C-alpha positions as CSV (number, residue, x, y, z in Angstrom):
1,S,-82.5,-31.1,213.0
2,D,-81.2,-28.2,215.4
3,G,-83.9,-25.6,215.0
4,S,-81.7,-23.6,212.4
5,I,-83.8,-21.9,209.5
6,R,-82.0,-20.1,206.5
7,L,-83.7,-18.1,203.9
8,H,-82.0,-18.4,200.4
9,Q,-82.8,-16.7,197.2
10,M,-82.6,-18.8,194.1
11,T,-79.4,-17.5,192.7
12,S,-77.4,-17.9,195.3
13,E,-76.0,-20.8,197.2
14,Y,-75.6,-18.4,200.7
15,P,-79.0,-17.7,202.4
16,L,-79.7,-13.7,202.9
17,M,-81.0,-14.5,206.3
18,Q,-80.7,-17.5,209.1
19,W,-81.7,-18.0,212.2
20,N,-80.0,-20.5,214.4
21,D,-81.7,-22.0,217.3
22,S,-84.9,-20.6,216.6
23,T,-87.0,-23.5,217.9
24,N,-84.5,-23.7,221.6
25,G,-82.9,-26.7,219.7
26,Q,-85.7,-29.0,218.9
27,P,-85.5,-30.5,215.3
28,I,-88.3,-28.5,212.9
29,I,-90.9,-30.7,211.2
30,A,-92.3,-28.6,209.0
31,L,-92.2,-25.1,207.8
32,K,-94.9,-23.4,205.5
33,W,-95.2,-20.0,203.9
34,A,-98.3,-18.1,204.7
35,L,-101.2,-18.4,201.3
36,T,-102.1,-15.0,201.6
37,R,-99.4,-12.7,203.3
38,P,-95.6,-13.7,201.9
39,A,-94.1,-12.1,204.7
40,V,-95.3,-14.2,207.4
41,F,-94.5,-18.3,207.9
42,F,-95.4,-20.9,210.2
43,V,-93.0,-23.7,212.1
44,L,-93.8,-26.7,214.0
45,D,-91.1,-27.7,215.7
46,A,-90.9,-31.7,217.6
47,S,-92.6,-30.5,220.7
48,S,-95.5,-29.2,218.9
49,N,-95.0,-25.9,219.4
50,I,-95.8,-23.8,216.1
51,Y,-93.9,-20.1,215.4
52,I,-95.3,-17.1,213.5
53,W,-92.9,-14.9,211.5
54,D,-93.6,-12.0,210.2
55,L,-90.6,-10.7,208.8
56,L,-92.2,-6.9,207.9
57,E,-92.4,-7.0,211.9
58,N,-89.7,-8.9,213.3
59,D,-86.8,-10.1,211.0
60,L,-84.6,-11.3,214.4
61,L,-87.4,-13.3,216.1
62,P,-90.9,-15.1,215.7
63,V,-94.0,-12.6,216.7
64,A,-95.9,-15.5,218.2
65,K,-95.3,-19.1,219.8
66,Q,-98.3,-21.1,220.4
67,T,-98.0,-24.7,222.0
68,I,-100.3,-27.4,220.9
69,P,-101.1,-29.0,224.2
70,S,-101.8,-33.0,225.2
71,E,-100.8,-34.7,221.7
72,N,-98.0,-34.9,219.1
73,V,-98.6,-32.9,216.2
74,V,-96.9,-34.8,213.1
75,T,-97.2,-31.9,209.9
76,M,-99.2,-29.3,209.6
77,A,-100.9,-27.8,206.3
78,L,-102.2,-24.0,205.6
79,L,-105.2,-23.4,203.9
80,G,-106.5,-19.8,202.3
81,E,-106.9,-18.4,199.0
82,P,-104.5,-16.1,198.1
83,E,-106.3,-14.4,195.2
84,K,-109.0,-13.1,197.9
85,T,-108.4,-10.3,200.2
86,N,-111.0,-11.0,202.6
87,G,-107.7,-12.6,205.4
88,L,-109.0,-15.7,206.0
89,L,-105.8,-18.3,206.5
90,G,-106.2,-21.4,208.5
91,I,-103.3,-24.1,210.0
92,V,-104.6,-27.7,209.4
93,L,-102.8,-29.8,212.2
94,A,-102.2,-33.4,211.9
95,K,-102.0,-35.2,215.2
96,E,-100.5,-38.6,216.3
97,S,-104.1,-40.1,217.1
98,G,-104.9,-39.0,213.1
99,Q,-106.9,-36.7,214.6
100,I,-107.1,-33.1,212.6
101,D,-107.3,-29.8,214.1
102,I,-108.0,-26.8,212.2
103,Q,-107.0,-23.1,213.7
104,Y,-107.6,-20.1,211.8
105,V,-104.9,-17.2,212.0
106,K,-105.3,-13.8,213.5
107,K,-106.0,-11.4,210.5
108,K,-103.2,-9.3,211.5
109,W,-100.8,-12.2,210.1
110,A,-103.4,-13.4,206.9
111,L,-104.2,-10.1,205.3
112,P,-102.4,-8.9,202.7
């Protein structure tokens, strides 16, 4: 609810990494790991901002932020085929009106 993210391993109750206030205090609506690149994850906050984290590039801050203008995004999902190496990865955004928007991710965050 405060924008904090914690990365845990299954054998410990303590996080390996913790990022406080990663969304400037906005609640996190969804967090999804990339299907095609294990070091990348996406965070959607309550203000319809999407943060892209690539832990191989920077493990302190997101590498990109994209604001979705004009309408609240209520959830997100990812599409892609992990067994294929074509680097095709999409973000599916469900908006408050019921509209679905699909955006494709740059290859640098999608290639294995």
